N, C-alpha and C positions, 0 to 999 in steps of 0.2 A: 491410442487415445491420449489426448493431452492432459497433463496434470493441472489441477487448479493451483493457484498461487499458494494457498495454505499447505497443499500437499508438497509442493517443491520446498517450501520453507521447513516443513516438518522433516523431510528427508535430509535437509541441511543439518539438523540437530543430530542425525545419526552418524555424521562424519566425525572421526576420532581426532585427527590432528589438524593443526592450523592449515597446513599445506593441502590436505584433503578438502577442507572447508572452502578455501580459496578456489581450488580447481572445480569443486562442485558448483559454486556460484558461476564461474566462467562457463561451465558446460550448460548451465541453465540461464543463459543470458537472454531472458524473455522480457520484452518491453514492460509488461505489467510488473514483473519482479523488480526490474531496475527502477521503475517509477516509484514503487513502494520504498525501496532502499533510499532513493534520492529524497523522497518526501519525509522519511524518518530521520535521516542523518545529515542532510544539507542544511546548515544553519541559515542560509540565505532564503530558504523557503519558509514563508510564514503563512499559516492557514487563516483564511478569512471566514472563520467559523467561531461560534461561541465556545467558551471553555466548557469542559465536561462532555459527557456522552449524551447524545440526543435521545429522546424517547423514540424507539423504533421497535418494530416487531421482526425478530430474526426469521429468516426464511427457513422453510423445511428443506433439508438436503435433497429430497427427491423431487422437489418442485421449483427449483431455481430457474426463473425465466431468463436470466442472464449470467454472465461470468465476469469476474474481475479482469480476466484476460482481455475483455473488450471494454468494460466500463472504466478502466484506468484512464482512458482518453478523456474522461470527464473531470479529471483532477484539476485541470486548468480553471474550472468554474469556481474552485474553492481556494485558490492561492491569491494572497494579497498582491496587488500590483498587476495582475494579469488582466488584460482587457476583457476577457470573457467574464471574469469574476466581478470586476468593477462595474460592468454594464447591468448586472442584476441587482434588484433590491434585496435587502437582507432576508426577508421572509422567503422569497423565491429561491434564493441560494440555499437556505437551510432546508427547504422542502425538497429540493433536488438532491441534496446530500442524503437525507433520510430515504428518499425513493431509491437511490443507488444502494444504500445499505440493505434495504428490504428486497432488492432484486437479485442480489448475489448470494452465494453460499454463506451460511451463518458464520463459519470459521473465517472466510475471507472478509466478512464484515468486521470481525474482531481485528484482523490484520490492518484494515483501513483505520479503524479507531485508534489502534496503537500508533500507527504512522502519524496521524493528525496530532496525537499527544506527544510526538517526538520520542517514542519508546521503541526499542528493538522489537520487531514482530515475533521473534523466537529467542529462546535462551541460547547464549553463545555467539550470537550475531552482533558484532561490534563495528563501530565506524572504521577502525583500523583494518579489519578483515575486508570490509566493503572497499576501502581505498586501495588495498592490495589487489583485490580481484578486478576492480574497475578504476584504474588510476585517474581517468578523466571524468568520472561520473559526478563527483561532488565538487562544488565550486569553492 
C-alpha cells in the first residue's frame, strides 16, 4: 500500500541524522513529495492565491475521494505565470484550490497549505536538506 504524502513526511521526522534524512528523501522520490518540496522551498515559485488560509472543510480520513499523490498535478493551476493558472479567473482558481483541499486527506491538506505559505511541511525539513537530496530540484 502506498503511503500518503503526509505519512512519508511524518516518517522523515523519525530519521535521526542529516545523512539518514537525505537518504530517506531520495528513497521516497515520489512526484507528489518533490512537488511539495519544490513548492515550499523554490523561491521562483509564487502562488497565485490570496494570502492566508482559505475557508474549507477538512476531509474525514476514512472518506477521502482523492489523494495528494494524484492531485499534485493540479498545482500548476495555482502558480503565478503558468498558463493554466493565468487562464482562470480568480474566483475559479480559488474554488479549485478549496476543492482540492477538501478532496484529499486532512493532513495532506495541511501540507499543501504550509507549502503555499512557503513553510516547511514538517519539523527538521530544510531547504539545505532538500538541495542535498535533490540537487536539481530547486532553481
